[in-house]
C-alpha positions as CSV (number, residue, x, y, z in Angstrom):
1,M,51.3,57.5,47.7
2,K,48.5,60.7,47.5
3,M,50.7,62.9,45.9
4,Q,51.5,60.0,42.8
5,I,47.7,59.6,42.8
6,L,47.3,63.3,42.7
7,S,49.7,63.6,40.3
8,G,48.6,61.3,38.1
9,L,44.6,63.0,38.2
10,A,46.4,66.2,37.2
11,V,48.1,64.7,34.1
12,L,44.6,62.6,33.4
13,A,43.1,66.2,33.8
14,L,45.4,68.0,31.3
15,L,45.0,65.4,28.6
16,G,41.4,65.4,28.9
17,A,41.1,69.3,28.7
18,G,43.9,69.0,25.5
19,A,41.5,66.1,23.6
20,L,38.4,68.3,24.1
21,A,40.4,71.6,23.0
22,Q,41.3,69.8,19.9
23,T,37.3,68.5,19.2
24,P,36.3,72.1,17.9
25,Q,39.2,72.0,15.4
26,K,38.6,68.7,14.4
27,Q,34.9,69.4,14.1
28,T,35.9,72.4,12.0
29,A,38.2,70.7,9.6
30,K,35.2,67.7,9.5
31,R,32.5,70.6,8.8
32,L,34.9,72.5,6.1
33,T,35.3,68.4,4.7
34,A,31.5,68.5,4.1
35,D,31.1,71.8,2.4
36,S,33.5,71.0,0.0
37,T,31.9,67.4,-0.7
38,F,29.0,69.3,-0.8
39,A,30.2,71.6,-3.3
40,S,31.5,69.1,-5.6
41,N,28.5,67.2,-5.9
42,A,26.2,70.1,-6.0
43,M,28.7,71.1,-9.2
44,E,28.4,67.5,-10.8
45,G,24.7,67.8,-10.4
46,G,24.5,71.2,-12.0
47,M,26.6,69.8,-14.9
48,A,24.4,66.6,-15.4
49,E,21.0,69.2,-15.0
50,V,22.8,71.5,-17.9
51,E,23.4,68.5,-20.3
52,L,20.1,66.7,-19.4
53,G,18.1,69.6,-20.0
54,R,20.1,70.4,-23.5
55,L,19.1,66.7,-24.5
56,A,15.4,67.6,-23.5
57,Q,15.3,70.3,-25.9
58,Q,16.5,67.6,-28.7
59,R,14.6,64.5,-28.1
60,A,11.1,65.8,-26.2
61,A,7.9,65.5,-27.6
62,S,6.5,67.6,-25.0
63,D,6.8,71.4,-25.3
64,H,6.1,71.3,-21.4
65,V,9.3,68.8,-21.4
66,K,11.2,71.3,-23.8
67,Q,10.5,74.2,-21.9
68,F,11.7,72.6,-18.3
69,G,14.9,71.4,-20.4
70,K,15.4,75.1,-21.2
71,R,15.1,76.2,-17.3
72,M,17.4,73.5,-16.3
73,V,20.0,74.6,-18.4
74,D,20.0,78.5,-17.8
75,D,19.6,78.1,-13.9
76,H,21.9,75.6,-13.3
77,S,24.4,77.1,-15.9
78,K,24.1,80.3,-13.8
79,A,24.5,78.3,-10.4
80,N,27.3,76.2,-11.8
81,E,29.3,79.8,-12.4
82,E,28.2,81.3,-9.3
83,L,29.4,78.4,-7.6
84,K,32.7,77.7,-9.8
85,T,33.9,81.3,-8.7
86,I,33.0,80.3,-4.9
87,A,35.1,77.1,-4.9
88,T,38.0,78.7,-6.8
89,N,38.2,81.2,-4.3
90,K,38.8,78.7,-1.8
91,G,41.2,76.4,-3.4
92,I,38.2,73.7,-3.6
93,T,38.7,71.4,-6.8
94,I,35.6,70.9,-8.5
95,P,34.7,68.4,-11.3
96,T,34.6,69.6,-15.0
97,T,33.1,66.4,-16.3
98,L,30.1,64.0,-15.5
99,N,30.4,61.3,-13.0
100,A,29.8,57.6,-13.9
101,K,26.0,57.8,-12.3
102,D,25.2,61.1,-14.5
103,Q,26.7,60.0,-17.3
104,A,25.2,56.7,-17.4
105,A,21.8,58.5,-17.1
106,M,22.8,60.5,-20.0
107,D,23.7,57.5,-22.2
108,R,20.5,55.7,-21.1
109,L,18.1,59.0,-22.0
110,A,20.2,59.6,-25.5
111,K,19.0,56.5,-26.6
112,L,15.0,57.5,-25.8
113,N,12.9,59.9,-28.1
114,G,9.4,61.4,-27.7
115,A,7.1,60.5,-25.1
116,E,9.5,57.8,-23.8
117,F,12.1,59.7,-23.5
118,D,9.8,62.6,-21.8
119,R,8.5,60.1,-19.0
120,A,12.3,58.8,-18.2
121,Y,13.9,62.4,-18.2
122,M,10.5,63.7,-15.9
123,D,10.9,61.0,-13.8
124,D,14.8,61.5,-13.3
125,M,14.2,65.1,-12.7
126,V,11.5,64.4,-10.2
127,R,13.9,62.3,-8.1
128,D,17.2,64.4,-8.7
129,H,15.4,67.5,-7.6
130,R,13.9,65.9,-4.6
131,T,17.5,64.8,-3.6
132,D,19.0,68.2,-4.6
133,V,16.4,69.9,-2.5
134,A,17.4,67.7,0.6
135,E,21.1,68.6,-0.1
136,F,21.0,72.1,0.1
137,Q,19.0,72.7,2.9
138,R,21.3,70.7,4.8
139,E,24.0,72.6,3.9
140,A,22.1,76.2,4.1
141,D,21.3,74.5,7.9
142,Q,24.5,73.4,8.8
143,G,27.1,74.5,6.7
144,G,30.5,75.6,8.1
145,D,31.6,77.8,5.7
146,A,29.6,81.1,4.6
147,D,30.1,81.0,1.5
148,I,29.2,77.5,0.6
149,K,26.2,78.0,2.9
150,A,25.1,81.1,1.3
151,F,24.9,79.9,-2.1
152,A,23.0,76.7,-1.0
153,S,20.5,79.4,0.5
154,K,20.2,81.1,-2.4
155,T,20.1,78.4,-4.4
156,L,17.6,76.6,-2.5
157,P,14.4,78.0,-3.5
158,T,14.8,77.7,-7.2
159,L,15.2,74.2,-7.0
160,Q,12.3,74.0,-4.8
161,D,10.9,75.4,-7.5
162,H,12.5,73.6,-10.0
163,L,11.0,70.0,-8.0
164,K,7.4,71.6,-8.2
165,M,7.9,72.2,-12.3
166,A,9.0,68.1,-12.5
167,Q,6.4,67.2,-10.5
168,E,3.8,69.4,-12.4
169,T,5.0,68.5,-16.0
170,Q,5.4,64.7,-14.9
171,S,1.8,65.3,-13.8
172,K,0.6,66.5,-17.5
173,L,2.2,63.6,-18.9
174,K,0.2,61.2,-17.5
175,K,-3.0,62.7,-18.7
């Protein structure tokens, strides 16, 4: 009887050790999936920033908003190319078109002109960049893939600058 109990405990111990041994692998796989999701979301957001920035250059009344739009096109185009290279090298499929949410924002803003456009666009830019900064900070802090983590860390200060610029531009429109 004691032998059967000891044998049973030994089997349970081995099973438990096996489960623990798999945990880091599962965590690594989960983290890589999170890194891929981050890369995909970052590309979607970056493409939207470029398209909306182009729209701002066409429809804005304020020179500040037009300049902000140009900066979005320039900075996000550069970041998108860098991320595309990283993703391609890692076999991560990234989107090539705007997602439904970003397309809806584009469609909504495309119907506006002048000061009305300026306010709506800058409101979106402040909101979007707050989210972007948080997501890039999380990836920079917790990312599992060294290249994607480095991209997030490198891009984060630019996004923080965009948020600051968006808030300042938004403030100028309210005066």
